[in-house]
C-alpha positions in Angstrom: 69.8 89.8 101.4 72.1 88.5 98.2 75.6 88.5 96.9 77.0 87.6 93.7 80.7 86.3 92.4 82.9 84.2 93.2 85.4 86.3 95.8 82.2 87.4 97.6 80.5 84.0 98.3 83.9 82.2 98.9 84.8 85.3 101.8 81.4 84.8 103.0 81.4 81.0 103.4 84.3 81.3 105.0 82.7 84.2 107.6 80.3 81.3 108.3 77.2 84.2 107.2 75.7 82.0 104.1 72.5 80.6 104.3 71.7 79.0 101.2 73.9 79.0 97.6 72.7 79.0 94.2 74.6 78.6 91.2 73.1 78.3 87.5 73.7 75.6 84.9 77.4 76.0 83.9 79.5 76.1 86.5 83.7 75.8 86.6 86.1 75.1 88.2 86.2 78.0 91.0 82.3 77.4 91.7 83.0 73.8 92.1 85.3 74.9 95.0 83.2 77.3 95.7 80.9 74.0 96.4 83.2 72.2 97.4 83.5 75.2 100.4 79.6 75.4 100.8 79.4 71.4 101.3 82.1 71.9 104.2 79.9 74.4 105.9 77.1 72.8 105.5 75.2 74.8 103.4 72.5 73.9 101.5 73.4 73.9 97.9 70.5 74.7 95.2 70.6 74.0 91.7 69.2 76.4 89.5 68.6 78.0 85.7 70.3 80.7 84.6 67.0 83.3 84.4 66.6 82.7 88.2 70.3 83.6 89.1 70.3 86.8 86.4 67.0 88.1 88.3 69.2 87.5 91.9 71.7 89.1 91.0 69.9 91.8 89.2 71.5 91.9 86.4 75.6 92.2 87.7 78.8 89.8 86.7 77.9 87.1 88.7 80.0 84.5 87.5 77.1 81.4 87.9 76.6 82.4 92.1 74.3 84.2 93.9 74.4 84.0 97.8 72.2 83.8 100.3 73.1 85.4 103.6 72.4 85.8 106.6 71.4 89.4 107.7 74.8 91.0 109.0 75.6 92.4 111.8 75.1 95.7 113.2 78.5 97.4 115.1 78.4 99.7 117.9 80.3 102.9 118.0 82.1 101.3 121.1 82.9 97.9 119.5 84.6 99.1 116.9 86.8 101.5 119.3 87.4 98.0 121.7 87.7 95.4 118.3 90.9 97.3 118.0 93.0 96.4 121.3 95.2 97.1 122.6 96.1 98.7 119.1 94.8 102.1 119.4 91.1 102.0 116.1 91.8 102.8 113.0 88.3 103.6 111.4 86.4 105.1 108.7 83.3 106.8 108.7 81.4 107.7 105.2 79.5 111.1 105.6 76.8 110.0 102.3 78.6 108.4 100.5 76.2 106.2 98.0 78.0 104.9 95.3 78.5 101.5 95.5 81.2 100.6 93.8 83.0 103.5 96.3 81.3 101.8 98.9 82.6 98.1 98.0 86.1 99.9 97.4 86.7 101.2 100.0 85.6 98.1 102.5 88.5 96.1 100.5 90.8 98.7 101.1 89.5 98.8 105.5 90.3 95.6 105.1 93.3 95.1 103.3 95.5 97.8 105.4 94.0 95.8 109.2 91.8 99.2 110.1 89.0 98.6 112.5 85.8 99.3 111.2 83.9 101.7 109.5 80.8 103.9 110.0 77.9 104.1 107.2 75.2 106.6 107.8 71.7 104.6 107.8 69.9 106.6 105.2 72.1 108.3 102.1 74.2 105.2 102.1 74.9 102.7 99.6 73.2 98.8 100.2 76.1 96.4 101.3 74.4 93.3 98.9 75.0 93.2 95.3 77.0 95.9 93.6 79.1 96.6 97.3 79.8 93.7 98.1 81.2 92.5 94.6 83.1 95.8 94.5 85.0 94.4 98.1 85.9 91.0 96.6 84.3 89.7 99.8 86.7 92.2 102.7 82.3 92.6 102.9 81.9 89.5 104.6 84.7 90.5 107.1 84.9 94.2 107.8 83.0 95.8 111.7 80.4 97.6 110.5 78.2 100.5 112.6 75.2 102.1 110.9 73.9 105.3 112.9 72.0 107.5 112.1 73.3 111.1 112.8 77.1 111.1 111.1 77.6 114.2 113.1 76.2 112.6 116.8 78.8 110.2 115.7 81.7 111.7 115.6 81.2 113.3 118.8 80.6 109.9 119.9 83.7 108.6 118.7 86.2 112.2 120.2 84.0 111.0 123.8 85.2 107.2 123.4 88.6 108.7 122.8 89.0 108.9 118.9 90.6 111.7 117.5 88.4 113.0 114.3 90.1 113.5 111.0 88.6 115.1 108.6 88.8 115.0 104.5 88.4 118.5 103.3 89.8 119.8 100.4 90.1 123.1 101.0 92.0 122.2 104.4 95.2 123.7 104.5 97.1 121.0 106.4 98.0 117.8 104.1 96.6 114.0 105.1 100.8 113.2 105.9 101.2 115.5 108.4 99.2 114.8 111.4 99.9 112.2 113.6 98.0 108.9 112.3 99.5 106.3 115.3 97.1 107.8 118.2 93.5 106.6 118.4 92.1 107.8 114.7 88.7 108.5 112.0 89.2 109.2 109.2 85.8 111.3 107.6 85.0 111.0 104.5 82.5 112.8 102.5 81.1 111.8 99.3 83.1 112.7 95.6 81.7 116.2 94.5 79.8 117.1 97.2 82.6 116.2 100.1 81.8 117.1 104.1 78.7 118.7 104.5 79.4 121.8 106.7 77.8 120.6 110.0 79.9 117.0 109.8 83.0 119.4 108.9 82.6 121.4 112.4 82.5 118.0 114.4 85.4 116.7 113.4 89.3 117.9 115.6 90.9 118.4 112.4 90.6 118.8 108.7 93.0 118.2 106.2 93.8 117.8 102.1 95.5 115.7 99.8 97.3 117.7 98.1 97.0 117.8 94.1 100.1 118.2 91.4 98.2 117.6 88.4 95.1 119.0 86.6 91.8 117.0 88.1 91.3 118.7 91.3 89.9 115.7 93.5 90.1 112.1 93.7 87.3 109.2 93.9 87.0 108.7 97.6 87.9 105.7 97.6 91.5 106.3 96.5 91.5 109.3 99.2 90.4 106.5 102.0 93.6 104.0 100.2 95.7 107.0 100.4 95.2 108.1 104.0 94.4 104.5 105.7 98.2 103.2 104.1 99.5 106.6 105.7 98.5 105.3 109.0 99.6 101.9 108.2 103.4 103.8 107.3 103.5 105.7 110.5 102.3 103.1 112.5 104.5 100.4 111.5 107.5 102.7 111.5 106.6 103.1 115.4 106.8 100.1 116.0 110.0 99.4 115.0 110.9 102.4 116.2 109.9 100.7 120.0 111.6 97.6 119.0 115.0 99.2 117.9 114.9 101.3 120.8 114.4 97.6 123.1 116.9 96.4 121.7 119.5 99.7 122.5 118.9 98.9 126.5 118.8 95.4 126.2 121.9 95.9 124.7 122.9 98.5 126.7 122.0 96.9 129.7 119.5 99.1 130.7 116.6 97.2 130.2 116.0 93.5 131.4 116.5 91.2 128.7 112.8 89.0 128.7 111.7 93.1 128.9 
């Protein structure tokens, strides 16, 4: 698995997944900083010509650096749920999202929101190297990913693990901000254009939509993911703040012990 670009390579080095780094003849200060990190991690560095770097990056914007990674670990659904403890899980499920730019952007948002993992389909999914890794700005090296053959079945399994499954569907009457996202939640997203497949929709506990106020009828799937994930962050932060205020009030009134 090859990734390219300074940020993705640096994040992969930090995660400890890089086997080898290859650089072209025209390095700059940021490339040298990445190489210093590679040396500190004991990673092999190879200098090669520009044509070889271009081939490894398949024409992508590589900034003169390419890294060969160990194959990413494939997590189970149960591991994604358990990784959240003691917090309620917040997971993203991708139903047929094949555009690598969208997948990379979603991974970046999942990492930024502190969500606990992504579930992707084995066949109808973008590869996690190359464009997706670049678009993720290195988040691909940190986000837990579970690969499942059947997304509809994965949704059922998440429900069995105590996770509420919330599907985003353009025609849903309920708005995304009307559901309680402080509960263990999996946000299920379909491909742009086709949306969630019918069988996957039927498996979800609830279907919600993002209200559209303008002339365009839909959002890019990665933007939709960001909106819902940060609504979950908002609700969960507000919930924790409310708990803290309640405890503080009870301490002042003597209803609970000061060390509680």
